[in-house]
N, C-alpha and C positions, 0 to 999 in steps of 0.2 A: 423239238422233234421227239416223239415217244420211242422208247426202246422196248421191244417185245422179248421177254425172257423165253428162251427156248425150252427151259425146264418146267416152269409153272405157268407161262402164258400171260403174266402180268404186263399190262400196257403202260404202267407208270414207271417213269425212269428211276424213281426212288426205290423201286423194288427190284431193280436189275442187280445182278450179281457182278460185283467188281472185285478185282484182286484186293485182298486184305491189305490195309495200311496205305492204300493209295488215296490221293485227294478225292477221287471220284467216289470211293467207298465211304469216306468220312462225310462228304456232302449228302450222300444217300441216307446215311444213318441220321444226320441232322434233320433232313426233310421228313423222315419217318417220325422222329420225336415231335416235331412241330405239328404234324398231322394228328398225333395222339392227344396233344395238348388242346387242339381245337375241338376234338371230340369230348374231352373232359369238361371244357368250358361250356359246351352246349349242354352236357348232362347237368352241370352245376346250375345253369339258368333254369332248366326244367324242374329240378328239385326245389329250388328257391321259390319258383312260381307255385309249385304244389303245396309247399309249407305255408306260403302267404295266403293261400285259399282256405286254410284251416282256421276256424273261428273258435277261440277259447272264451266261453261265456264269462268266466271270472274276470277276464281282461277287458271286457266291454263295460264293466261297471264304472260309474262315475268315480273319480278319485275321492270324492267326499264319502261315498258309501264304503269304498275299500278302506279308507282311513278309520271309519267307525268300527269296521270289522276288526281291524288290527288292534284297536284299543281294547276290544273284548278279549283279546288273547293275553292281556296282562293279568297278573295275579290279583285276586279280589282284595287282598290286604294292601295293595298299592306299593309294595316294596319289591323293586325289580333288581335281581342279581344278574350282572352281565354273564351271558352264556351263549355260546355259538349254537346251542341246540334249543334255545328258548327265545320267545319274543322279548325285545324287538329285533335282536341281531339276526335270528334265523329268517325273519321276514325279508330282510334286506339282501338275502343271499339267493332268493328264488329266481328272480329275473330282474332285468333292468327297470321295467315299469314298476314293479313292487318296491324296488330299492328307492326309486324316486319318490314314490308315495310315502314310504316309511321315513325317509329323511325330511320330507316336508311336513310330517305330522309331529309337531313339537311336543304334544302331550305324551307321545311314546317314550320320550327321553327325559321326561320331567321327574323321574324317580330313579334312584340308584342306591343299592345296598351292597356295600363292600365289606367282605370278611377277609381278614389277613391271616397269614399263618401264625398260629399261637407260638409264642416263645421267641419270635424274631422282633426285637425292639426296633431296630433300624431296617425297616422293610425297604426293598429296592424301589425307589420312586421314579426311576427312569422309565418305567412302564405305567405305574399307577397314576402319576400326575397327568401325563398326556391322555390316558383313558378318561380320567375324571373330568378334565377340562373339555375334551372333545365331546364327551357325552352330554355334559351340562350346556355346552354351547349350542347343541342341537335343540335344546329345550326352548331356545330363543327367549321370549319374555313370559313363558308359562310359569306358574308357581312350582317350586321345586321341593321334592321330598328327598332328604339326604340321611342315610343311615350308615354309620361308621362303627366298626367293632375294633376293639383293641387287639393287638398293639397298633397304635396310630402314630405315625411320625409327625413332626411339626410341619413338614412340607405338605402333608395332606391336610392338616388343620388350617394351614394358611389359605386354603381355597375357600373356607367358610366366609371370611369377610368379603371376598370378591363377589359372592352371590347372596350376601345378607339381604339385599333388597328383594330377592325372589323367593327366599326360603319360606315355605309354608309349614313344613314338618322337618324337625331336626332331632335325630336320635343318636346319641353319642355314648359309646361304651369305652371310655378313655380313662386314663389314670388321673389322679388329683393334680399331679404335676402338669399334665397337659392342660387342665382347666386353668391353672394358674398362669400358664403362658398365653392361653387364649384370652384371659381376662385383660391382658395388656392392650389388646386391640379394641378400639372403640368403634362400634358399628350400630347402625339402626336396623331393626328388623320389622319393617312396617306391616308385612303380611304373615308373619310367623304365627301359626295357630296352635300347633302341637309341639310340645317340647318334652323330651325324655333324656335323662342323664343318669349315669351311675357314679354319682359324686358321694364319696364316703366321709366327707367333712361335716361340719356343723355350722349353723348360722346361715345368714342370707347370702353367703359367698357366691353361689352359682347365679343368683339373680342379678348380680352386678354386671354380668356379661350381657344380660337381656333386659336391662333397665328401660330400653326404648323399644318395647315390643307391645304396642297397645292392643293388638288383635289376638293375644294369647287366649285360647279356650281350654286347652288341656296341658297340665304340667304333671309329669311323673318323675319323682325323685325318691325311689323306694329305699335308698340307703342314706338319705340326708336327715340329720337330726336338728331340731330347733330347741335350744335351751329356753327355759322360762323367760319370757319378756323379749325374746328375739324373734322377729317375724319379717317376712319378705314384704315387698311393696304390694299394694292392691292392684289388680287388673280388672278393669270394668267388664271385660267379656269372659272372664274365667268361669267355667262351669264344672270342670273336672280336675280334681287335685289328689295326688298320691304322694305322701310323705313318709319318711322312715319313722321318726320318733318325735313326739311333741308332748308337752305337758297339758294338763287340763286347762290351766289358765290361758295358755296359748291357743288352745282349741276354741275356747269361749270367745276370746278376742278375735280370732280369725273368722268365726261365723258371724260375729257382729259387724266386722268391717267388710265382709264379702257376702252380702245377702243373696247374690245371684248364684252362688254355688249350688249345684245339683247333685254331684257325685263326689264323695269324699272317702278316701282310703288312707288310713293313718295307723301308726303304731304307737302303743303306749308302753314305754319301758319301765315306768314307775311314776308314782304320783309325787311330784315335788310339792313342798309346802304351798298350800293354797287356802287363802282366807275365804271360806265359803259362807261365812255368816251373812245373812241377808241377801245372798245372791239369788236373783230371780232366773229360772231356767231360760236360756236364750232361745228364742223362736227363730227357726231358719226354714228355708225352702228346700232342704235336701230331699232328694228322692232315693238316694242310695247311700248307705253308711256301712263301711267295712272297718272294723277295729282289729288290728293285728296285735300280737304280743310276742316279744322276744323270749326265747327259751329260758334265758337266765334272769329274766326280770321278775321281781317279786309280785305277788298278787296285789291287786289294787286295794287300797284301804277304803276309798270312797267310791261309791257307784257313779261312774261317769254319766250314765243315762239320767241321773237326777238333775243334771245341769242342762238338759236339752229338751226342747219341745219341737217336734218335727211332724206337723200335720200332713205333709205331702209324702212322707216316707213310704216307699214301696219295697225296698230291699234292705235287709239288715243282716250283717254277719258279725258275730262276736267270736273271735278266735282266741278266747281265753276263758277260764272258768267264769261263767256268768253269775251275776247276782240277780236271781230270778224275781225276787220281790221288787227290785228296782225296775226290772223289765216290765213287770205287770203294771206298776205305777206309771211308767213311761208310756205304755200303750193307752192307758186311761186318759192321761193328761194330753197326749198328742191326738188321740181319736183318729189315727190313721187306719188305712186298710192295707195291711201288709200282704205282699204276694210271694216274697222269697224270704226264708229265715234259715240261717246257719248258726248252730250253737255247739258248744262242748258241754257234756255232762259227765263228770268224773266220779260222782258218788251216788249211792242209792237214794239219799235224801234229795239230791238234785233231780234225779229221774222222777221221783214221786211229785216234786213240786212242778216240774215241767208238764207232767200229765194233767195236773190240776189247772194250769193256765193255758194250755194249748186250745181248749174249746173257745177261748176268747179271740183266737187268731183264725177264725173260720174262713177268711179269704185267702189263705195261703195256697199257692199253686205249686211251689217248689220248696222242699224241705231237705236240709243237709245237716245231719247230726253226727258228731263224733261221740260215740256212745261208750268209749273206753271199754269196760267189761260188762256193760249192762244192756247189750243189744236185745236179749230175749225179753226183757221187761217192755221195751219200746215196741217190739214186734207184736207182743201180745196185746198191748193197748191199741195199736193201730188197726187191729182186726175189727174194731168198731167203726163201721163206715160213716157214722155220724160225726166222728172226730176228723176234722179237716176234710169236709166233704168235697172240696174242689181240688184236692191234691192230684197233680198230674205227674210230678217228678219226685221220686224219693231216693235219697242218697244216704247210706249209712256207712259208718266206719267203726270198726271194732278192734280191740286189742286182744280179744279172746281167740284161742285156737280151736274151739269147738262151740257150736251154737245149736239151738233147737231149730233145725231146718224144717221140721214138720209144722211148727207154729208159724214160721216165716212164710212158707209156701201157702199155708192156709190164709194168711193175711193178704198175700198177693192175689190169690184166687178170688177172695171176696171183693177186693178193691178193683180188680180188673174185669173179672168175668161177670160179677153181679152188678156192679155200679158203672162199669164202662167209663171210668174217669182216668185211672192211673195209666200212663203211657210209657214210663221209663223207670227202671229200678237199677241202682248200682250199689254193690256191696264190696267194700275193700277192707283189708286187714293190715294193721301195722304191728311190727315186732312180734309175730306169733312165736310161741314156744315150740310148737310142732312144725316140722319141716313142710308138712302139707299146708300150713298156714291157714287152716280153717276152711279150705275149699271143700265143696260137697263131694262125697264119694259114693253115697248110697244110690243104687240103681234106680229106685223108685223116685227119689227126690230129683235126680237128673232127668228122668222121664217126664215128671210133672213140670219141671222148669222148661224143658223142650216143648212140651205141649202149650205152655203159656206163650212161648216165643212164636210158635207156629200160628197162634191166634192173633199175634201182632204186638205183644208186649216186648219192649226192648230191655234185655237183661244183660248185665255184665258183673262178673264176680272175679276179683283179683286179690293177690297177696303181694305186698311190697317186698317181702323177704324171699319168698320161694320163686315167684314168677314175675319179676318186676317189669319185663318188657313184653310179656305175652299173657295178658289176662284171658280168662275164659269168657269168650263172647258167645253166649248161647245163640244158636241159629247159624253161626259161622261154621261150627263143627257139629257133627252128629253126636248123639249120646254115646254110641259105641266108641267113637274117636276120643271123646273127652275121658271116658273111663280108661281107655288104653293109655292116654297121656298121663293120667294120675297114677296109674298102676306102675309106670316106669320110674316113679320117684321113690327112692328109699325112704321108708317110714321109720322115724326114730322116736316117735312118741307113742304112748299107749292109747 
């Protein structure tokens, strides 16, 4: 039976007024709450129906397409650092559908790059180990890329043997003691292709860990030395090799035993006794040869290039005072068409000799010269467009604090505006006496450089002493801005 309120006229008994605290009032209040809940449930169903009717095109893509899009979000170098703001973790936080697709895409989790806090030898593995194992488990059976930076605990290194059968790239920046501990674990690496380690020892020690890695293509050991007569085992698929220090005899033996090598980066710390009598220059298929030199190493007594014949060579870098006569003979004997050349010239005589032999390297596209204090000589010579007519990239390094920018700009104008070949020019200074470090300050020179940049030439001028982290990138700043920045630097030189 309905009760009509005499004050408001409501016909529902739940709206009737009852004395407070009585059972009738409590029942009325409960009935009112239940009525509001029914209204909210109805509103909830209406809103859910409205949202269900909205179609998100991105969610209608087949999972295979979404998965391929996710893979494009990874860094091009293939080393993925775990971050909640970057792929793949951020992709798994958008919605349930994306999370399912991300977790089902094994290749998203096939790479991990872990950097630990420097100075903490015993890092807390209670979080690192679960992260590492969970991450790699999501890779399922995909080839794995693993990059670990020091300091690395043994608990972290112990994960490597567990995934040895899947590792395709392994990069370790660990201590020599860590490698000694890792060497005690015997594992096969059937799909390992790229290997990089910061091992500071000597001899074939690191290779004993990877003696069963038949698919190795690239090995980078920039700090490992190989005494005369000590060499690592041969790998049939190896085409790129970087080593710290080896002798001439070791180099000759290595090229003889590994004819498949295409790229070689080595250091020559000194020439150990080598019986070169009757030695025929070894012929190899190298396309790229980089020869480093340690700062405290003596100058080589014997020209290394005299023992090589490389008909397929395209890139040559000699980061030590070159023996230019040997370089000329090497070119004639090998009959290659060189595209990139990097040299150091530290005396006036070397500059003059270089100018005489450069016409024989007419195929060069990229030239990198450490000119010491003789940059002006080279800039003047390069004004002749018939010298290196295919030159597209020019990089010069000088130890002088003042150079002839008029002659340099003239050279760039001829090579870029008249011949339309040069595309990039870089000038850097090492150990300048002047605090300005040789950087241009003349308004007309800056205006001319800006004009060349506006036409499309890429120009960068920097000083390692004065402005190590902010080189002048013409085109990024206006001429007035560059002049202002230079003017704020206190000038201590005349």
